[in-house]
C-alpha positions, 0 to 999 in steps of 0.5 A, a space after each residue: 534550502 530543499 523543502 523535506 516535502 520534495 517530489 517523488 519524480 526528483 528523489 527518483 532522478 537523485 538516486 535512479 543509478 545507484 539504485 533503480 532497475 528499471 522493467 520500461 518506460 513508468 507511465 504518467 499517473 497524475 490524472 489516475 481516476 478515483 471516482 469509482 464508476 457504476 460497478 451495480 449497473 455491469 451485468 457482464 461477470 467478466 466486463 464487470 471484473 475488468 473495469 473493476 482491476 483497469 479503474 484500481 490497479 492505477 491507484 494502486 501502483 501511484 501508491 507502489 510508486 511513491 513507497 519505491 520513492 521514497 524506500 529508495 532516498 531512503 536506501 542512500 541514505 543509508 548509505 551515505 550514513 554509512 559512509 561517514 557523510 552528514 545528512 543536509 538539514 532538509 535531509 534531517 527533517 526528512 528522515 524525521 518525517 518519513 519516520 512520523 508516517 511511518 510508526 517508527 519511534 525510532 532516531 532519525 538515521 540511526 541503524 535502529 530507525 532503518 532496520 524499521 522503516 526498511 520494513 515497513 516503507 517497501 511495496 504491496 502488490 498489487 494483485 493482492 490489493 487488488 482481491 482484497 479491495 473485489 472481496 471487501 467491496 462486493 466489486 465495488 457496489 457496497 453500502 461502504 464503497 457507494 457511500 465511503 469510497 471504501 473498498 477495503 473495509 477499513 474500521 475507525 473508532 471515533 464516533 462520527 468518523 465512518 458509517 455504523 455496520 448495520 449488523 454491528 454487536 451491541 457496544 461495540 464502535 467500530 464504524 466503516 470509515 468515510 473517505 473522500 476519493 477513492 485514492 484516499 481510501 487505497 493510501 490508507 489502507 497501505 498505510 494501514 497494512 505498513 505500520 500496523 501490529 497485525 500485520 507484522 507477518 506480512 511486513 516479515 514475510 515481505 523482508 524475508 523475502 527480500 533478503 532472498 532477492 524474491 519478488 513480494 509475492 500476493 501468494 506468500 504475502 496473504 498469509 500475513 493478512 490473517 489479522 484482517 477479518 475475522 475471517 481468518 483463515 478461511 479469507 485468506 484461502 479466499 483471496 489465494 483463490 481470488 488472486 489465481 483464478 482471475 489471474 491477478 499477479 499479470 498486474 502486480 508489474 511494476 514501471 520500477 522495483 527499488 534494487 535492495 
């Protein structure tokens, strides 16, 4: 009996011949460092930026690799079911598990299920995540980064779930969520953007780019993040400037990319 908690590497080996385009040999990411460097101690701006990006990028790539593996597996399952094959018990279980994780309520294996899942189970360019993390955490020096490993300004709403912002308006209940490490923070960010209603526009832009055979461009997806900050369009323009000025698209080269 196959364990539904199937390892990413095994998924890749199963479906790679039919759904994977290799660009280079993937680098192992099992030993990614998730301890935030002492960013405040770095005075030189160029060095601070380099340290921040090189620390965070492998963590982002690790999450994207997992998502690519999940997407490839879903595409293969979709093909198999359309061709009349029946899902094995472990496959049906894993379809349900992924549906739960991505907050899709459609019947696992149905056409509607795959439509929603393939809209959600997809990569977010590293350049976009790096720009947001730098913006939200003041290059890893903010209180929320240092005390909560929260580089991406993520909120929670249960009392005691995080850190109370000093300037929180009276009557508001939100807190800035605390994470065990930066990797958990980044994974939660991907889950947030890939599932929550405020970022539906980003997911739809990404799906349209897929349909057109174009890569997921950060400079296009960023326009789906207007709801991420109360600064709205000003926030989007800040991120766009950070991506272009720091040439962050160089970090978007992934070791593999799902073909469909």
